[in-house]
N, CA, C and O atoms as CSV, one atom per row, in Angstrom:
chain,resi,resn,atom,element,x,y,z
A,1,MET,N,N,87.070,60.481,91.336
A,1,MET,CA,C,85.660,60.737,91.617
A,1,MET,C,C,85.462,61.141,93.078
A,1,MET,O,O,84.719,62.084,93.351
A,2,VAL,N,N,86.106,60.453,94.024
A,2,VAL,CA,C,85.978,60.780,95.445
A,2,VAL,C,C,86.527,62.167,95.719
A,2,VAL,O,O,85.948,62.925,96.497
A,3,ILE,N,N,87.644,62.504,95.081
A,3,ILE,CA,C,88.245,63.820,95.277
A,3,ILE,C,C,87.283,64.918,94.835
A,3,ILE,O,O,87.129,65.914,95.542
A,4,ASP,N,N,86.634,64.760,93.684
A,4,ASP,CA,C,85.684,65.753,93.200
A,4,ASP,C,C,84.501,65.900,94.150
A,4,ASP,O,O,84.035,67.015,94.385
A,5,MET,N,N,84.007,64.786,94.701
A,5,MET,CA,C,82.880,64.857,95.641
A,5,MET,C,C,83.296,65.572,96.909
A,5,MET,O,O,82.535,66.379,97.442
A,6,ASN,N,N,84.507,65.286,97.408
A,6,ASN,CA,C,84.991,65.964,98.609
A,6,ASN,C,C,85.178,67.454,98.356
A,6,ASN,O,O,84.851,68.279,99.208
A,7,LYS,N,N,85.705,67.797,97.183
A,7,LYS,CA,C,85.897,69.199,96.826
A,7,LYS,C,C,84.554,69.911,96.733
A,7,LYS,O,O,84.409,71.033,97.219
A,8,ASN,N,N,83.574,69.266,96.112
A,8,ASN,CA,C,82.240,69.869,96.002
A,8,ASN,C,C,81.594,70.038,97.364
A,8,ASN,O,O,80.945,71.054,97.617
A,9,LYS,N,N,81.759,69.064,98.244
A,9,LYS,CA,C,81.192,69.153,99.589
A,9,LYS,C,C,81.854,70.287,100.376
A,9,LYS,O,O,81.183,71.037,101.085
A,10,ARG,N,N,83.178,70.400,100.242
A,10,ARG,CA,C,83.906,71.477,100.908
A,10,ARG,C,C,83.443,72.835,100.380
A,10,ARG,O,O,83.204,73.757,101.160
A,11,LEU,N,N,83.316,72.960,99.062
A,11,LEU,CA,C,82.856,74.202,98.458
A,11,LEU,C,C,81.461,74.565,98.967
A,11,LEU,O,O,81.209,75.722,99.303
A,12,GLU,N,N,80.566,73.601,99.026
A,12,GLU,CA,C,79.198,73.859,99.497
A,12,GLU,C,C,79.192,74.259,100.977
A,12,GLU,O,O,78.349,75.051,101.399
A,13,ASN,N,N,80.111,73.725,101.755
A,13,ASN,CA,C,80.192,74.065,103.174
A,13,ASN,C,C,80.755,75.472,103.383
A,13,ASN,O,O,80.253,76.228,104.215
A,14,ILE,N,N,81.795,75.819,102.628
A,14,ILE,CA,C,82.469,77.103,102.805
A,14,ILE,C,C,81.767,78.236,102.055
A,14,ILE,O,O,81.842,79.400,102.447
A,15,MET,N,N,81.085,77.869,100.969
A,15,MET,CA,C,80.434,78.875,100.137
A,15,MET,C,C,79.058,78.398,99.682
A,15,MET,O,O,78.832,78.196,98.489
A,16,PRO,N,N,78.136,78.217,100.635
A,16,PRO,CA,C,76.808,77.708,100.267
A,16,PRO,C,C,76.070,78.663,99.325
A,16,PRO,O,O,76.032,79.874,99.543
A,17,LYS,N,N,75.493,78.088,98.284
A,17,LYS,CA,C,74.738,78.863,97.287
A,17,LYS,C,C,75.549,80.034,96.735
A,17,LYS,O,O,75.017,81.113,96.475
A,18,ASP,N,N,76.852,79.793,96.562
A,18,ASP,CA,C,77.784,80.800,96.025
A,18,ASP,C,C,77.873,82.060,96.878
A,18,ASP,O,O,78.197,83.131,96.365
A,19,GLN,N,N,77.589,81.946,98.168
A,19,GLN,CA,C,77.698,83.062,99.099
A,19,GLN,C,C,78.798,82.743,100.111
A,19,GLN,O,O,78.726,81.704,100.767
A,20,PRO,N,N,79.805,83.588,100.261
A,20,PRO,CA,C,80.862,83.306,101.230
A,20,PRO,C,C,80.316,83.271,102.653
A,20,PRO,O,O,79.701,84.228,103.122
A,21,LYS,N,N,80.549,82.169,103.315
A,21,LYS,CA,C,79.997,81.936,104.651
A,21,LYS,C,C,80.768,82.692,105.738
A,21,LYS,O,O,80.180,83.126,106.729
A,22,TYR,N,N,82.073,82.848,105.554
A,22,TYR,CA,C,82.919,83.402,106.602
A,22,TYR,C,C,83.360,84.829,106.298
A,22,TYR,O,O,84.553,85.109,106.184
A,23,VAL,N,N,82.392,85.719,106.169
A,23,VAL,CA,C,82.664,87.145,106.013
A,23,VAL,C,C,81.654,87.932,106.842
A,23,VAL,O,O,80.540,87.476,107.100
A,24,ARG,N,N,82.073,89.116,107.246
A,24,ARG,CA,C,81.160,90.087,107.852
A,24,ARG,C,C,81.301,91.359,107.037
A,24,ARG,O,O,82.414,91.810,106.766
A,25,VAL,N,N,80.179,91.933,106.649
A,25,VAL,CA,C,80.154,93.054,105.714
A,25,VAL,C,C,79.578,94.290,106.398
A,25,VAL,O,O,78.585,94.214,107.122
A,26,TYR,N,N,80.228,95.438,106.150
A,26,TYR,CA,C,79.806,96.701,106.755
A,26,TYR,C,C,79.668,97.784,105.691
A,26,TYR,O,O,80.415,97.815,104.713
A,27,ASP,N,N,78.703,98.665,105.903
A,27,ASP,CA,C,78.433,99.794,105.020
A,27,ASP,C,C,78.393,101.045,105.879
A,27,ASP,O,O,77.566,101.154,106.785
A,28,ASN,N,N,79.287,101.995,105.600
A,28,ASN,CA,C,79.284,103.224,106.404
A,28,ASN,C,C,78.329,104.274,105.854
A,28,ASN,O,O,78.334,105.420,106.305
A,29,GLY,N,N,77.509,103.886,104.880
A,29,GLY,CA,C,76.487,104.783,104.353
A,29,GLY,C,C,77.021,105.878,103.452
A,29,GLY,O,O,76.304,106.834,103.156
A,30,GLY,N,N,78.252,105.762,103.012
A,30,GLY,CA,C,78.831,106.780,102.141
A,30,GLY,C,C,79.571,107.868,102.898
A,30,GLY,O,O,79.886,108.911,102.325
A,31,ASP,N,N,79.853,107.644,104.178
A,31,ASP,CA,C,80.595,108.642,104.963
A,31,ASP,C,C,82.026,108.831,104.460
A,31,ASP,O,O,82.645,109.864,104.713
A,32,SER,N,N,82.546,107.832,103.749
A,32,SER,CA,C,83.889,107.930,103.176
A,32,SER,C,C,83.896,107.213,101.824
A,32,SER,O,O,82.970,106.474,101.493
A,33,PHE,N,N,84.955,107.447,101.056
A,33,PHE,CA,C,85.056,106.845,99.733
A,33,PHE,C,C,85.149,105.323,99.827
A,33,PHE,O,O,84.646,104.615,98.955
A,34,ASP,N,N,85.788,104.823,100.879
A,34,ASP,CA,C,85.862,103.378,101.098
A,34,ASP,C,C,84.636,102.950,101.916
A,34,ASP,O,O,84.740,102.569,103.082
A,35,ARG,N,N,83.515,103.026,101.283
A,35,ARG,CA,C,82.206,102.837,101.928
A,35,ARG,C,C,82.021,101.455,102.550
A,35,ARG,O,O,81.446,101.333,103.632
A,36,TYR,N,N,82.500,100.423,101.879
A,36,TYR,CA,C,82.257,99.045,102.316
A,36,TYR,C,C,83.515,98.416,102.898
A,36,TYR,O,O,84.612,98.600,102.372
A,37,THR,N,N,83.349,97.682,103.974
A,37,THR,CA,C,84.439,96.906,104.559
A,37,THR,C,C,83.954,95.479,104.712
A,37,THR,O,O,82.867,95.231,105.233
A,38,VAL,N,N,84.774,94.539,104.251
A,38,VAL,CA,C,84.468,93.124,104.402
A,38,VAL,C,C,85.578,92.502,105.231
A,38,VAL,O,O,86.754,92.569,104.875
A,39,VAL,N,N,85.183,91.898,106.341
A,39,VAL,CA,C,86.122,91.242,107.251
A,39,VAL,C,C,86.025,89.742,107.018
A,39,VAL,O,O,84.941,89.163,107.084
A,40,PHE,N,N,87.157,89.124,106.749
A,40,PHE,CA,C,87.201,87.683,106.499
A,40,PHE,C,C,87.423,86.958,107.823
A,40,PHE,O,O,88.305,87.312,108.606
A,41,THR,N,N,86.609,85.946,108.051
A,41,THR,CA,C,86.661,85.196,109.300
A,41,THR,C,C,86.893,83.718,108.982
A,41,THR,O,O,87.086,83.352,107.822
A,42,GLY,N,N,86.874,82.896,109.985
A,42,GLY,CA,C,87.021,81.462,109.756
A,42,GLY,C,C,88.464,80.999,109.882
A,42,GLY,O,O,89.335,81.748,110.323
A,43,ARG,N,N,88.699,79.769,109.493
A,43,ARG,CA,C,90.009,79.137,109.693
A,43,ARG,C,C,90.863,79.110,108.435
A,43,ARG,O,O,91.579,78.135,108.207
A,44,TYR,N,N,90.811,80.128,107.631
A,44,TYR,CA,C,91.628,80.199,106.422
A,44,TYR,C,C,93.062,80.577,106.746
A,44,TYR,O,O,93.929,80.465,105.879
A,45,ARG,N,N,93.340,81.014,107.952
A,45,ARG,CA,C,94.599,81.658,108.312
A,45,ARG,C,C,95.784,80.709,108.483
A,45,ARG,O,O,96.712,81.031,109.225
A,46,LYS,N,N,95.784,79.581,107.838
A,46,LYS,CA,C,96.899,78.649,107.957
A,46,LYS,C,C,98.189,79.231,107.385
A,46,LYS,O,O,99.279,78.883,107.840
A,47,LYS,N,N,98.077,80.108,106.399
A,47,LYS,CA,C,99.254,80.661,105.727
A,47,LYS,C,C,99.939,81.748,106.549
A,47,LYS,O,O,101.155,81.912,106.461
A,48,ASN,N,N,99.178,82.485,107.339
A,48,ASN,CA,C,99.767,83.499,108.224
A,48,ASN,C,C,98.812,83.748,109.378
A,48,ASN,O,O,97.697,83.227,109.399
A,49,ASP,N,N,99.245,84.526,110.308
A,49,ASP,CA,C,98.428,84.754,111.498
A,49,ASP,C,C,97.627,86.047,111.442
A,49,ASP,O,O,97.109,86.495,112.465
A,50,GLU,N,N,97.519,86.639,110.288
A,50,GLU,CA,C,96.803,87.900,110.143
A,50,GLU,C,C,95.344,87.657,109.763
A,50,GLU,O,O,95.012,86.652,109.134
A,51,PHE,N,N,94.494,88.578,110.148
A,51,PHE,CA,C,93.086,88.575,109.745
A,51,PHE,C,C,92.945,89.537,108.566
A,51,PHE,O,O,93.305,90.709,108.678
A,52,GLY,N,N,92.433,89.060,107.455
A,52,GLY,CA,C,92.302,89.881,106.266
A,52,GLY,C,C,91.001,90.659,106.226
A,52,GLY,O,O,89.984,90.244,106.782
A,53,TYR,N,N,91.062,91.806,105.549
A,53,TYR,CA,C,89.852,92.580,105.293
A,53,TYR,C,C,90.048,93.389,104.015
A,53,TYR,O,O,91.175,93.658,103.598
A,54,ARG,N,N,88.949,93.763,103.413
A,54,ARG,CA,C,88.954,94.525,102.156
A,54,ARG,C,C,88.074,95.747,102.355
A,54,ARG,O,O,86.945,95.629,102.832
A,55,VAL,N,N,88.582,96.920,101.995
A,55,VAL,CA,C,87.774,98.144,101.983
A,55,VAL,C,C,87.587,98.553,100.528
A,55,VAL,O,O,88.518,98.467,99.727
A,56,MET,N,N,86.376,99.000,100.191
A,56,MET,CA,C,86.038,99.253,98.790
A,56,MET,C,C,85.083,100.429,98.635
A,56,MET,O,O,84.311,100.781,99.528
A,57,SER,N,N,85.182,101.009,97.456
A,57,SER,CA,C,84.147,101.937,97.014
A,57,SER,C,C,83.068,101.096,96.328
A,57,SER,O,O,83.199,99.875,96.241
A,58,GLU,N,N,82.022,101.730,95.849
A,58,GLU,CA,C,80.935,100.993,95.194
A,58,GLU,C,C,81.387,100.293,93.923
A,58,GLU,O,O,80.817,99.268,93.549
A,59,ASN,N,N,82.398,100.826,93.255
A,59,ASN,CA,C,82.909,100.256,92.004
A,59,ASN,C,C,84.415,100.036,92.118
A,59,ASN,O,O,85.185,100.815,91.557
A,60,PRO,N,N,84.853,99.005,92.822
A,60,PRO,CA,C,86.285,98.833,93.079
A,60,PRO,C,C,87.129,98.575,91.833
A,60,PRO,O,O,88.343,98.776,91.875
A,61,PHE,N,N,86.530,98.139,90.728
A,61,PHE,CA,C,87.292,97.881,89.503
A,61,PHE,C,C,87.368,99.112,88.591
A,61,PHE,O,O,88.101,99.114,87.602
A,62,ASP,N,N,86.622,100.133,88.924
A,62,ASP,CA,C,86.612,101.357,88.135
A,62,ASP,C,C,87.936,102.108,88.320
A,62,ASP,O,O,88.567,102.003,89.372
A,63,ALA,N,N,88.350,102.858,87.310
A,63,ALA,CA,C,89.594,103.635,87.393
A,63,ALA,C,C,89.579,104.627,88.554
A,63,ALA,O,O,90.633,104.993,89.073
A,64,HIS,N,N,88.392,105.059,88.960
A,64,HIS,CA,C,88.273,106.008,90.065
A,64,HIS,C,C,87.788,105.339,91.353
A,64,HIS,O,O,87.474,106.020,92.329
A,65,GLY,N,N,87.729,104.021,91.354
A,65,GLY,CA,C,87.294,103.287,92.536
A,65,GLY,C,C,88.482,102.779,93.335
A,65,GLY,O,O,89.633,102.907,92.916
A,66,ILE,N,N,88.185,102.204,94.486
A,66,ILE,CA,C,89.244,101.591,95.292
A,66,ILE,C,C,88.771,100.228,95.788
A,66,ILE,O,O,87.577,99.983,95.954
A,67,GLY,N,N,89.719,99.376,96.014
A,67,GLY,CA,C,89.471,98.050,96.566
A,67,GLY,C,C,90.726,97.602,97.282
A,67,GLY,O,O,91.463,96.760,96.770
A,68,ILE,N,N,90.979,98.141,98.439
A,68,ILE,CA,C,92.246,97.933,99.155
A,68,ILE,C,C,92.166,96.719,100.075
A,68,ILE,O,O,91.235,96.584,100.869
A,69,TRP,N,N,93.160,95.839,99.952
A,69,TRP,CA,C,93.295,94.681,100.829
A,69,TRP,C,C,94.266,95.046,101.939
A,69,TRP,O,O,95.282,95.700,101.702
A,70,ASP,N,N,93.945,94.617,103.154
A,70,ASP,CA,C,94.867,94.802,104.273
A,70,ASP,C,C,94.636,93.675,105.258
A,70,ASP,O,O,93.718,92.870,105.097
A,71,SER,N,N,95.466,93.624,106.266
A,71,SER,CA,C,95.309,92.613,107.307
A,71,SER,C,C,95.764,93.194,108.636
A,71,SER,O,O,96.437,94.223,108.697
A,72,SER,N,N,95.376,92.507,109.686
A,72,SER,CA,C,95.671,92.953,111.040
A,72,SER,C,C,95.901,91.723,111.912
A,72,SER,O,O,95.347,90.660,111.632
A,73,PRO,N,N,96.705,91.850,112.959
A,73,PRO,CA,C,96.881,90.711,113.859
A,73,PRO,C,C,95.609,90.397,114.657
A,73,PRO,O,O,95.488,89.320,115.240
A,74,ASN,N,N,94.666,91.339,114.679
A,74,ASN,CA,C,93.396,91.157,115.390
A,74,ASN,C,C,92.234,91.438,114.449
A,74,ASN,O,O,92.381,92.185,113.482
A,75,GLN,N,N,91.078,90.841,114.731
A,75,GLN,CA,C,89.885,91.163,113.950
A,75,GLN,C,C,89.569,92.638,114.180
A,75,GLN,O,O,89.575,93.107,115.318
A,76,ILE,N,N,89.295,93.361,113.110
A,76,ILE,CA,C,89.114,94.816,113.210
A,76,ILE,C,C,87.691,95.221,113.549
A,76,ILE,O,O,87.427,96.402,113.773
A,77,ASP,N,N,86.770,94.269,113.593
A,77,ASP,CA,C,85.363,94.638,113.774
A,77,ASP,C,C,84.752,94.173,115.094
A,77,ASP,O,O,83.544,94.298,115.292
A,78,VAL,N,N,85.561,93.647,115.983
A,78,VAL,CA,C,85.004,93.136,117.239
A,78,VAL,C,C,85.202,94.136,118.372
A,78,VAL,O,O,86.105,94.972,118.335
A,79,ASN,N,N,84.338,94.031,119.383
A,79,ASN,CA,C,84.462,94.908,120.541
A,79,ASN,C,C,85.495,94.337,121.526
A,79,ASN,O,O,86.129,93.321,121.242
A,80,LYS,N,N,85.656,94.981,122.661
A,80,LYS,CA,C,86.687,94.548,123.614
A,80,LYS,C,C,86.421,93.161,124.195
A,80,LYS,O,O,87.316,92.562,124.793
A,81,TRP,N,N,85.213,92.647,124.029
A,81,TRP,CA,C,84.891,91.298,124.499
A,81,TRP,C,C,85.019,90.262,123.384
A,81,TRP,O,O,84.807,89.070,123.606
A,82,GLY,N,N,85.368,90.727,122.180
A,82,GLY,CA,C,85.588,89.823,121.063
A,82,GLY,C,C,84.372,89.525,120.207
A,82,GLY,O,O,84.369,88.546,119.461
A,83,PHE,N,N,83.329,90.360,120.302
A,83,PHE,CA,C,82.107,90.126,119.538
A,83,PHE,C,C,81.911,91.185,118.449
A,83,PHE,O,O,82.156,92.373,118.658
A,84,ALA,N,N,81.469,90.725,117.301
A,84,ALA,CA,C,81.088,91.620,116.214
A,84,ALA,C,C,79.626,92.014,116.401
A,84,ALA,O,O,78.874,91.289,117.052
A,85,PRO,N,N,79.212,93.150,115.840
A,85,PRO,CA,C,77.804,93.544,115.982
A,85,PRO,C,C,76.878,92.584,115.229
A,85,PRO,O,O,77.274,91.967,114.240
A,86,ALA,N,N,75.669,92.473,115.704
A,86,ALA,CA,C,74.653,91.660,115.026
A,86,ALA,C,C,74.269,92.331,113.714
A,86,ALA,O,O,74.509,93.523,113.518
A,87,MET,N,N,73.676,91.556,112.828
A,87,MET,CA,C,73.221,92.094,111.543
A,87,MET,C,C,72.326,93.311,111.786
A,87,MET,O,O,71.421,93.264,112.619
A,88,GLY,N,N,72.581,94.396,111.057
A,88,GLY,CA,C,71.788,95.611,111.191
A,88,GLY,C,C,72.284,96.562,112.264
A,88,GLY,O,O,71.824,97.701,112.343
A,89,ARG,N,N,73.219,96.108,113.092
A,89,ARG,CA,C,73.787,96.965,114.145
A,89,ARG,C,C,75.045,97.641,113.625
A,89,ARG,O,O,75.580,97.251,112.587
A,90,LYS,N,N,75.520,98.656,114.346
A,90,LYS,CA,C,76.664,99.448,113.894
A,90,LYS,C,C,77.883,99.272,114.802
A,90,LYS,O,O,77.780,98.913,115.975
A,91,ASN,N,N,79.032,99.542,114.201
A,91,ASN,CA,C,80.276,99.733,114.933
A,91,ASN,C,C,81.065,100.811,114.196
A,91,ASN,O,O,80.493,101.534,113.381
A,92,HIS,N,N,82.344,100.935,114.459
A,92,HIS,CA,C,83.154,101.992,113.830
A,92,HIS,C,C,83.301,101.821,112.317
A,92,HIS,O,O,83.706,102.763,111.637
A,93,LEU,N,N,82.979,100.636,111.772
A,93,LEU,CA,C,83.078,100.399,110.332
A,93,LEU,C,C,81.782,100.733,109.596
A,93,LEU,O,O,81.777,100.866,108.372
A,94,GLY,N,N,80.694,100.868,110.334
A,94,GLY,CA,C,79.393,101.135,109.736
A,94,GLY,C,C,78.371,100.120,110.186
A,94,GLY,O,O,78.553,99.434,111.191
A,95,LYS,N,N,77.304,100.033,109.438
A,95,LYS,CA,C,76.208,99.114,109.740
A,95,LYS,C,C,76.507,97.750,109.114
A,95,LYS,O,O,76.897,97.666,107.950
A,96,ARG,N,N,76.324,96.704,109.885
A,96,ARG,CA,C,76.545,95.360,109.353
A,96,ARG,C,C,75.392,94.995,108.427
A,96,ARG,O,O,74.221,95.102,108.794
A,97,ILE,N,N,75.745,94.563,107.220
A,97,ILE,CA,C,74.756,94.245,106.189
A,97,ILE,C,C,74.987,92.845,105.642
A,97,ILE,O,O,76.021,92.230,105.901
A,98,LEU,N,N,74.031,92.354,104.896
A,98,LEU,CA,C,74.162,91.058,104.239
A,98,LEU,C,C,75.105,91.161,103.044
A,98,LEU,O,O,75.131,92.180,102.353
A,99,PHE,N,N,75.867,90.120,102.808
A,99,PHE,CA,C,76.752,90.065,101.644
A,99,PHE,C,C,75.973,90.322,100.363
A,99,PHE,O,O,76.451,91.033,99.479
A,100,ALA,N,N,74.797,89.759,100.257
A,100,ALA,CA,C,73.983,89.873,99.037
A,100,ALA,C,C,73.607,91.312,98.713
A,100,ALA,O,O,73.245,91.595,97.571
A,101,THR,N,N,73.677,92.225,99.664
A,101,THR,CA,C,73.305,93.619,99.407
A,101,THR,C,C,74.474,94.465,98.903
A,101,THR,O,O,74.282,95.630,98.554
A,102,LEU,N,N,75.676,93.899,98.862
A,102,LEU,CA,C,76.811,94.628,98.293
A,102,LEU,C,C,76.585,94.858,96.797
A,102,LEU,O,O,75.917,94.056,96.146
A,103,PRO,N,N,77.130,95.936,96.251
A,103,PRO,CA,C,77.076,96.120,94.798
A,103,PRO,C,C,77.767,94.948,94.089
A,103,PRO,O,O,78.644,94.298,94.659
A,104,ASP,N,N,77.367,94.690,92.853
A,104,ASP,CA,C,77.880,93.548,92.083
A,104,ASP,C,C,79.408,93.489,92.041
A,104,ASP,O,O,79.995,92.438,92.300
A,105,GLN,N,N,80.050,94.608,91.719
A,105,GLN,CA,C,81.505,94.607,91.620
A,105,GLN,C,C,82.166,94.275,92.955
A,105,GLN,O,O,83.183,93.581,92.985
A,106,CYS,N,N,81.610,94.754,94.037
A,106,CYS,CA,C,82.145,94.449,95.365
A,106,CYS,C,C,82.000,92.958,95.667
A,106,CYS,O,O,82.924,92.332,96.185
A,107,ARG,N,N,80.855,92.403,95.346
A,107,ARG,CA,C,80.658,90.959,95.573
A,107,ARG,C,C,81.662,90.153,94.760
A,107,ARG,O,O,82.238,89.182,95.252
A,108,ARG,N,N,81.864,90.561,93.519
A,108,ARG,CA,C,82.803,89.850,92.655
A,108,ARG,C,C,84.222,89.875,93.233
A,108,ARG,O,O,84.911,88.855,93.223
A,109,LEU,N,N,84.657,91.022,93.730
A,109,LEU,CA,C,85.992,91.152,94.312
A,109,LEU,C,C,86.114,90.310,95.588
A,109,LEU,O,O,87.120,89.630,95.790
A,110,VAL,N,N,85.108,90.356,96.431
A,110,VAL,CA,C,85.130,89.590,97.680
A,110,VAL,C,C,85.151,88.088,97.398
A,110,VAL,O,O,85.883,87.349,98.055
A,111,ILE,N,N,84.369,87.638,96.444
A,111,ILE,CA,C,84.358,86.210,96.101
A,111,ILE,C,C,85.734,85.784,95.587
A,111,ILE,O,O,86.200,84.692,95.913
A,112,SER,N,N,86.374,86.610,94.807
A,112,SER,CA,C,87.715,86.307,94.325
A,112,SER,C,C,88.699,86.171,95.494
A,112,SER,O,O,89.476,85.218,95.553
A,113,ASP,N,N,88.656,87.130,96.417
A,113,ASP,CA,C,89.502,87.061,97.611
A,113,ASP,C,C,89.212,85.798,98.413
A,113,ASP,O,O,90.122,85.083,98.830
A,114,TYR,N,N,87.957,85.549,98.611
A,114,TYR,CA,C,87.504,84.433,99.436
A,114,TYR,C,C,87.986,83.105,98.869
A,114,TYR,O,O,88.497,82.257,99.600
A,115,LYS,N,N,87.819,82.932,97.558
A,115,LYS,CA,C,88.259,81.680,96.915
A,115,LYS,C,C,89.767,81.511,97.044
A,115,LYS,O,O,90.255,80.395,97.224
A,116,GLU,N,N,90.494,82.599,96.953
A,116,GLU,CA,C,91.941,82.504,97.103
A,116,GLU,C,C,92.316,82.145,98.554
A,116,GLU,O,O,93.160,81.278,98.777
A,117,LEU,N,N,91.698,82.803,99.521
A,117,LEU,CA,C,91.993,82.515,100.929
A,117,LEU,C,C,91.710,81.058,101.297
A,117,LEU,O,O,92.472,80.429,102.031
A,118,TRP,N,N,90.623,80.546,100.784
A,118,TRP,CA,C,90.209,79.179,101.127
A,118,TRP,C,C,90.700,78.144,100.111
A,118,TRP,O,O,90.317,76.976,100.177
A,119,SER,N,N,91.546,78.575,99.175
A,119,SER,CA,C,92.097,77.675,98.142
A,119,SER,C,C,90.987,76.935,97.404
A,119,SER,O,O,91.014,75.710,97.285
A,120,LEU,N,N,90.012,77.693,96.911
A,120,LEU,CA,C,88.868,77.123,96.195
A,120,LEU,C,C,89.009,77.251,94.679
A,120,LEU,O,O,88.124,76.818,93.941
A,121,ASN,N,N,90.089,77.831,94.215
A,121,ASN,CA,C,90.284,78.003,92.760
A,121,ASN,C,C,90.656,76.715,92.090
A,121,ASN,O,O,90.854,76.685,90.876
């Protein structure tokens, strides 16, 4: 019983209201086929020292869509001082948007990645 309560509390902390807390989402407005980029943040990196990110089209599960996972030794969305743009501001990845505004398939893929990174399965 205690284990289940701790697991539920951890889940609510890391993914409140079923929304991944430690992601930053960007939309380049359709300038490229990989329109959306999601950068994973937080302390999930116990398994390796890389920062993960996912680039996707609007329908990453479609036969003609993409949903590419990659990683980098550095966060790919921060400036030279180590800061990411504020919500609604732009950088080289596009405009930072809310997770909730991603298309359904993109949200589903990101949640799957997120649960795996944080061992929430």
